[in-house]
C-alpha positions as CSV (number, residue, x, y, z in Angstrom):
1,M,8.1,19.3,20.6
2,G,10.4,16.7,22.2
3,S,14.1,16.2,21.5
4,V,15.3,14.9,18.1
5,E,15.7,11.1,17.9
6,R,18.1,9.6,15.4
7,F,17.6,6.4,13.4
8,D,19.1,4.8,10.4
9,V,15.6,4.3,8.8
10,I,12.1,5.6,9.5
11,V,9.3,3.6,8.0
12,I,5.9,5.3,7.8
13,G,3.0,2.9,7.8
14,A,2.8,-0.5,9.6
15,G,0.9,-2.4,6.9
16,P,2.3,-5.5,5.1
17,A,4.9,-3.5,3.2
18,G,6.1,-1.3,6.0
19,S,6.3,-4.0,8.7
20,T,8.2,-6.5,6.6
21,A,10.6,-3.8,5.5
22,A,11.2,-2.8,9.1
23,Y,11.6,-6.5,10.1
24,R,14.3,-7.1,7.4
25,L,16.2,-3.9,8.1
26,A,16.3,-4.3,11.9
27,G,17.4,-7.9,11.4
28,D,20.3,-6.7,9.3
29,G,21.4,-4.4,12.1
30,A,19.8,-1.1,11.2
31,K,18.2,1.2,13.8
32,V,14.6,1.4,12.6
33,A,11.5,3.3,13.7
34,L,8.1,2.1,12.4
35,L,5.3,4.6,12.7
36,D,1.6,4.2,12.2
37,K,-1.2,6.7,13.0
38,A,-3.6,3.9,14.1
39,R,-3.6,2.0,17.4
40,F,-3.0,-1.7,16.8
41,P,-4.7,-4.0,16.3
42,R,-6.8,-2.1,13.7
43,D,-8.7,-3.2,10.7
44,K,-8.2,-2.4,7.1
45,P,-10.7,-3.0,4.2
46,C,-9.1,-5.7,2.0
47,G,-10.0,-9.0,0.5
48,G,-7.3,-10.5,2.8
49,G,-5.8,-13.0,0.3
50,I,-2.1,-13.8,0.2
51,T,-1.1,-15.7,-3.0
52,V,1.5,-18.4,-2.6
53,R,3.7,-16.3,-4.9
54,G,3.5,-13.5,-2.3
55,L,4.5,-15.9,0.4
56,K,7.8,-16.4,-1.4
57,H,8.8,-12.8,-0.5
58,L,7.6,-12.9,3.1
59,P,10.3,-13.0,5.8
60,I,7.8,-13.8,8.5
61,D,5.7,-17.0,9.1
62,V,2.0,-16.0,8.8
63,T,0.6,-19.4,9.8
64,P,-0.8,-18.1,13.1
65,V,-3.1,-15.7,11.3
66,V,-4.2,-17.9,8.3
67,E,-7.9,-18.7,8.4
68,D,-8.4,-20.8,5.2
69,R,-6.3,-22.2,2.4
70,V,-7.9,-21.9,-1.1
71,T,-7.6,-24.9,-3.4
72,H,-10.9,-24.5,-5.4
73,V,-11.8,-21.6,-7.7
74,E,-15.2,-20.9,-9.2
75,L,-15.1,-18.5,-12.2
76,G,-18.2,-16.8,-13.7
77,F,-18.9,-14.3,-16.4
78,G,-21.8,-11.9,-16.1
79,Y,-23.7,-14.3,-13.8
80,R,-24.6,-16.3,-16.9
81,E,-22.3,-19.2,-16.5
82,R,-19.9,-20.6,-13.9
83,F,-17.3,-23.3,-13.8
84,A,-14.9,-24.6,-11.2
85,R,-11.2,-25.4,-11.2
86,S,-9.0,-26.9,-8.5
87,S,-5.4,-27.3,-7.4
88,D,-3.7,-30.0,-5.4
89,E,-1.7,-27.3,-3.6
90,P,-3.0,-24.1,-2.0
91,L,-3.3,-21.1,-4.3
92,V,-4.2,-18.4,-1.8
93,L,-4.1,-18.1,2.0
94,M,-7.0,-16.2,3.5
95,T,-6.6,-13.9,6.5
96,Q,-7.9,-10.6,7.9
97,R,-5.9,-7.5,7.9
98,R,-6.6,-6.8,11.6
99,R,-4.8,-10.0,12.5
100,L,-2.2,-10.0,9.7
101,D,-1.0,-6.4,10.2
102,A,-0.8,-6.8,14.0
103,H,1.2,-10.0,13.6
104,L,3.7,-8.5,11.2
105,A,4.2,-5.4,13.3
106,E,4.7,-7.5,16.4
107,Q,7.3,-9.6,14.6
108,A,9.1,-6.5,13.4
109,A,9.2,-5.2,17.0
110,A,10.5,-8.5,18.3
111,N,13.2,-8.3,15.6
112,G,14.5,-5.0,17.0
113,T,12.2,-2.4,15.4
114,D,11.1,0.6,17.5
115,F,7.3,0.2,16.7
116,R,5.2,3.2,17.6
117,D,1.5,3.1,16.9
118,G,-0.9,6.0,17.4
119,V,1.7,8.3,16.0
120,R,0.6,10.8,13.3
121,V,3.2,12.1,10.9
122,R,2.8,15.8,10.3
123,S,5.7,16.6,7.9
124,I,8.6,15.0,6.1
125,E,11.6,17.2,5.2
126,L,14.4,15.8,3.0
127,E,18.0,16.9,3.3
128,A,21.1,16.0,1.5
129,Y,22.0,13.3,4.0
130,G,18.7,12.1,5.3
131,A,15.2,13.1,6.4
132,I,13.5,14.8,9.3
133,V,10.0,13.4,10.2
134,A,7.8,15.5,12.5
135,T,5.0,13.8,14.4
136,D,2.5,15.2,16.8
137,T,5.0,14.9,19.7
138,D,8.5,14.3,18.3
139,R,11.0,15.0,15.7
140,L,12.9,12.1,14.3
141,T,15.8,12.0,11.8
142,A,17.1,9.2,9.7
143,R,19.5,8.5,6.8
144,V,16.5,7.0,4.9
145,V,12.7,7.3,5.1
146,I,10.4,4.7,3.6
147,G,6.8,5.6,2.8
148,A,4.5,2.6,3.3
149,D,1.3,4.3,4.5
150,G,-1.0,3.3,1.7
151,C,-2.9,5.3,-1.0
152,N,-4.5,7.5,1.7
153,G,-1.3,8.2,3.5
154,V,0.9,11.4,3.6
155,S,4.3,10.0,2.5
156,A,4.0,9.8,-1.3
157,K,2.6,13.3,-1.6
158,A,5.0,14.8,0.9
159,L,7.9,13.1,-0.9
160,G,6.7,14.0,-4.4
161,L,6.7,10.3,-5.4
162,A,4.3,7.9,-7.2
163,A,2.5,10.8,-9.0
164,G,-0.3,10.2,-11.6
165,V,-2.0,7.3,-9.8
166,T,-5.2,5.9,-11.3
167,Y,-7.7,4.6,-8.8
168,G,-10.1,1.7,-8.7
169,V,-12.7,1.4,-6.0
170,A,-14.0,-1.6,-4.0
171,Y,-17.0,-2.2,-1.7
172,E,-17.1,-5.2,0.6
173,G,-18.8,-6.7,3.7
174,N,-18.9,-9.9,5.7
175,A,-21.5,-12.6,5.9
176,P,-21.4,-14.7,9.1
177,W,-21.5,-18.4,8.6
178,G,-25.1,-19.3,8.9
179,A,-26.1,-16.3,6.7
180,I,-24.0,-18.1,4.0
181,D,-23.2,-21.8,3.7
182,E,-19.9,-22.5,5.4
183,E,-19.5,-26.0,4.0
184,R,-20.1,-24.7,0.5
185,W,-17.4,-22.1,0.7
186,R,-14.6,-23.6,2.8
187,S,-11.3,-23.6,0.8
188,R,-13.2,-22.1,-2.2
189,I,-13.4,-18.7,-3.8
190,W,-15.8,-17.3,-6.4
191,V,-14.7,-14.6,-8.9
192,E,-17.3,-13.2,-11.2
193,F,-16.0,-11.3,-14.2
194,D,-18.0,-9.2,-16.6
195,S,-20.1,-8.1,-13.7
196,V,-18.5,-4.8,-12.6
197,P,-16.9,-2.5,-15.2
198,G,-13.2,-2.4,-14.5
199,G,-13.2,-5.3,-12.1
200,Y,-15.2,-8.2,-10.7
201,A,-17.2,-9.6,-7.8
202,W,-15.9,-12.1,-5.2
203,I,-16.6,-14.3,-2.3
204,F,-13.6,-15.2,-0.1
205,P,-13.8,-17.6,3.0
206,K,-12.5,-16.5,6.4
207,G,-12.5,-17.9,9.9
208,D,-16.0,-17.2,11.0
209,H,-17.5,-15.5,7.9
210,A,-17.2,-15.1,4.2
211,N,-16.1,-11.8,2.6
212,L,-18.3,-10.6,-0.2
213,G,-17.1,-7.7,-2.4
214,V,-17.1,-5.9,-5.7
215,G,-14.6,-3.7,-7.3
216,G,-14.1,-1.6,-10.5
217,W,-13.2,1.8,-11.8
218,T,-13.8,4.9,-9.8
219,S,-16.7,5.8,-12.1
220,E,-18.5,2.7,-10.8
221,G,-18.5,4.1,-7.2
222,P,-22.1,5.2,-7.2
223,R,-23.2,1.8,-8.3
224,L,-21.1,-0.4,-6.1
225,R,-23.8,-0.9,-3.5
226,D,-26.1,-2.2,-6.2
227,H,-23.4,-4.5,-7.5
228,L,-22.9,-5.9,-4.0
229,T,-26.6,-6.5,-3.6
230,R,-26.7,-8.4,-6.8
231,L,-23.7,-10.6,-5.7
232,C,-25.5,-11.4,-2.5
233,R,-28.7,-12.4,-4.3
234,E,-26.8,-14.5,-6.8
235,A,-25.1,-16.3,-3.9
236,G,-28.4,-16.8,-2.0
237,V,-27.4,-14.4,0.8
238,D,-29.8,-11.8,2.3
239,P,-28.1,-8.4,1.6
240,G,-29.4,-7.3,5.1
241,A,-27.1,-9.9,6.7
242,I,-23.9,-8.3,5.4
243,E,-21.9,-6.7,8.2
244,H,-19.0,-4.2,8.4
245,V,-19.7,-2.8,4.9
246,R,-17.0,-0.4,3.7
247,G,-15.5,1.0,0.6
248,Y,-11.9,1.8,-0.3
249,R,-9.6,2.9,-3.1
250,L,-7.2,0.7,-5.2
251,P,-4.1,2.7,-6.4
252,L,-2.7,1.8,-9.8
253,R,0.8,3.3,-10.5
254,R,1.5,5.1,-13.7
255,P,4.3,3.2,-15.5
256,A,7.7,4.7,-14.8
257,A,6.4,7.0,-12.0
258,R,9.2,7.8,-9.6
259,V,9.3,5.7,-6.5
260,A,12.6,6.8,-5.1
261,Q,14.3,10.2,-4.7
262,G,17.3,11.2,-2.6
263,P,17.0,9.5,0.8
264,A,13.4,8.4,0.3
265,L,11.4,5.7,-1.4
266,V,7.8,4.5,-1.4
267,I,6.5,0.9,-1.5
268,G,3.3,-1.1,-1.6
269,D,0.0,0.8,-2.0
270,A,1.9,4.1,-1.3
271,A,3.7,3.5,-4.6
272,G,0.4,2.5,-6.3
273,L,1.4,-1.1,-6.9
274,V,-2.0,-2.8,-6.8
275,D,-2.3,-5.4,-9.6
276,P,-4.5,-3.9,-12.3
277,M,-6.4,-7.2,-13.1
278,S,-6.7,-9.0,-9.7
279,G,-6.7,-6.0,-7.4
280,D,-4.1,-7.9,-5.3
281,G,-1.7,-5.6,-3.4
282,M,-0.1,-8.2,-1.0
283,Y,2.3,-9.7,-3.5
284,E,3.5,-6.2,-4.6
285,A,3.7,-5.1,-1.0
286,F,6.0,-8.0,0.0
287,L,8.1,-7.8,-3.2
288,S,8.6,-4.1,-3.1
289,S,9.4,-4.3,0.6
290,R,12.1,-6.9,0.0
291,L,13.7,-4.9,-2.9
292,A,13.5,-1.7,-0.9
293,S,15.2,-3.3,2.1
294,D,18.1,-4.5,-0.1
295,A,18.5,-1.1,-1.6
296,V,18.5,0.7,1.8
297,M,21.0,-1.7,3.3
298,D,23.3,-1.2,0.3
299,L,23.1,2.5,1.0
300,L,23.7,2.2,4.7
301,A,26.6,-0.1,4.2
302,G,28.3,2.3,1.7
303,R,27.9,-0.1,-1.3
304,T,25.9,2.6,-3.1
305,T,25.6,6.4,-2.7
306,N,21.8,6.7,-3.4
307,L,18.5,4.8,-3.8
308,D,18.2,5.4,-7.5
309,G,18.8,1.8,-8.3
310,F,15.6,0.8,-6.5
311,Q,13.5,2.3,-9.3
312,A,15.1,0.2,-12.1
313,T,15.0,-2.9,-9.9
314,L,11.3,-2.5,-9.1
315,D,10.4,-1.9,-12.7
316,G,12.5,-4.9,-13.8
317,A,10.7,-7.1,-11.2
318,L,7.2,-6.0,-11.8
319,S,6.7,-4.6,-15.3
320,R,6.3,-7.9,-17.2
321,H,3.9,-9.1,-14.6
322,R,1.9,-5.9,-14.7
323,A,1.9,-5.8,-18.5
324,I,0.3,-9.2,-18.6
325,S,-2.2,-8.1,-16.0
326,W,-3.2,-5.1,-18.1
327,A,-3.5,-7.3,-21.2
328,G,-5.6,-9.7,-19.2
329,K,-7.8,-6.9,-17.9
330,W,-8.4,-5.7,-21.5
331,L,-9.3,-9.3,-22.6
332,F,-11.8,-9.9,-19.7
333,E,-13.5,-6.6,-20.2
334,Q,-13.5,-6.1,-23.9
335,A,-13.9,-9.7,-25.1
336,P,-15.5,-11.6,-22.2
337,G,-16.8,-14.4,-24.5
338,L,-13.2,-15.1,-25.7
339,A,-11.9,-14.8,-22.1
340,S,-14.5,-17.3,-20.9
341,R,-13.5,-19.8,-23.6
342,L,-9.8,-19.4,-22.7
343,A,-10.5,-19.7,-19.0
344,R,-12.3,-23.0,-19.6
345,S,-9.3,-24.4,-21.3
346,E,-7.8,-27.4,-19.5
347,R,-4.5,-26.4,-20.9
348,L,-4.5,-22.9,-19.6
349,W,-5.4,-23.7,-15.9
350,P,-2.0,-25.2,-15.0
351,K,-0.4,-22.0,-16.3
352,V,-2.7,-20.0,-14.1
353,V,-1.8,-22.2,-11.1
354,R,1.9,-21.7,-11.7
355,R,1.5,-18.0,-12.0
356,V,-0.5,-17.6,-8.7
357,R,2.0,-19.9,-7.0
358,G,4.9,-17.9,-8.4
359,E,6.3,-20.8,-10.4
360,S,6.1,-19.1,-13.8
361,G,9.5,-17.6,-14.2
362,G,8.8,-16.0,-17.6
363,V,5.9,-13.9,-16.2
364,H,8.0,-12.6,-13.3
365,G,11.3,-12.3,-15.3
366,P,13.1,-9.1,-16.1
367,G,11.2,-6.4,-17.9
368,G,11.1,-2.7,-18.2
369,A,8.8,0.2,-17.7
370,R,8.2,0.5,-21.4
371,L,6.6,-3.0,-21.6
372,E,4.0,-2.1,-19.0
373,A,3.5,1.3,-20.5
374,L,2.7,-0.3,-23.9
375,S,0.2,-2.7,-22.4
376,R,-1.5,0.0,-20.5
377,A,-1.7,2.3,-23.5
378,I,-3.7,-0.4,-25.3
379,Y,-6.0,-0.6,-22.4
380,R,-7.9,2.7,-22.9
381,P,-10.4,2.3,-20.1
382,G,-7.5,2.3,-17.6
383,R,-7.3,6.1,-18.1
384,R,-10.6,6.8,-16.4
């Protein structure tokens, strides 16, 4: 084992949450190490959509890796009916995680972060005044450690944080243009509710292909392949033309689950922050990253003595949003007919646009963990 290296902050995981946290902290003068077990660029299964509300929390310009801008949305219910809505301004920017994550990590490094890919974390030890992180080859110490290595990473478990996560599952693949009509799907997404228990089916446009996927509760795992096959057939796509098919888990945090302890905190998927209705994790990754960076800099600057305030700040920023998502999930699953009628409402669509674009202050205003807990308690299927 090599000599001990000292940092102000060690960030484990160079996904959207980790890289943006490292970027902010290094820019504020902290000595930051950013570690990831994979060699970059590397791919990650993900729908690859960044909502405009998520962009508001991004400190890095992602224009170089944007492959499409979504202004049209097709909504369906059980493949029985479908209708379209549009927006004058983009709602979602489409990218691929292979490109996005490499870009964010590169920008973090350019901003002063010591980025190390291909480095596997073996253990994390917390002490009164910091943490010791052991990798395959080195030992690193820091005043603060941030876990951002996703739901399959080591940090949350090692730190004893984000316990009691509920999982959804997703299954996706790519159809090259030609196997699916490019002109038909440019700047347009299709979301089919009432098709997969606990979730939906989708088509998202990318640079040289469309991403087709399905997601739902873990109990649907054995049937996801069939769900994806049906989506392909409904879209007029030969299921045999789908490439790079893979599955992955979607972590849903238990309300009030601890996300900070001593000199450590977790963010993004490592904290289980995926949106329960949409399955989006980008917005939560960028928001939690920003809030964590502020909390860490306050600690390093001596303005606070611990990271406990991050817990309340995160709950306050996300609980109202997540409570509405749980309520919406209940509505779309338990009363799809009513949900369809509401979705068709010309009066409701402008509110949806404002929410996706981060312009609905009430939805994203202050809340508390109890609000989300109440909403999730009503949604019984969420306990599967």
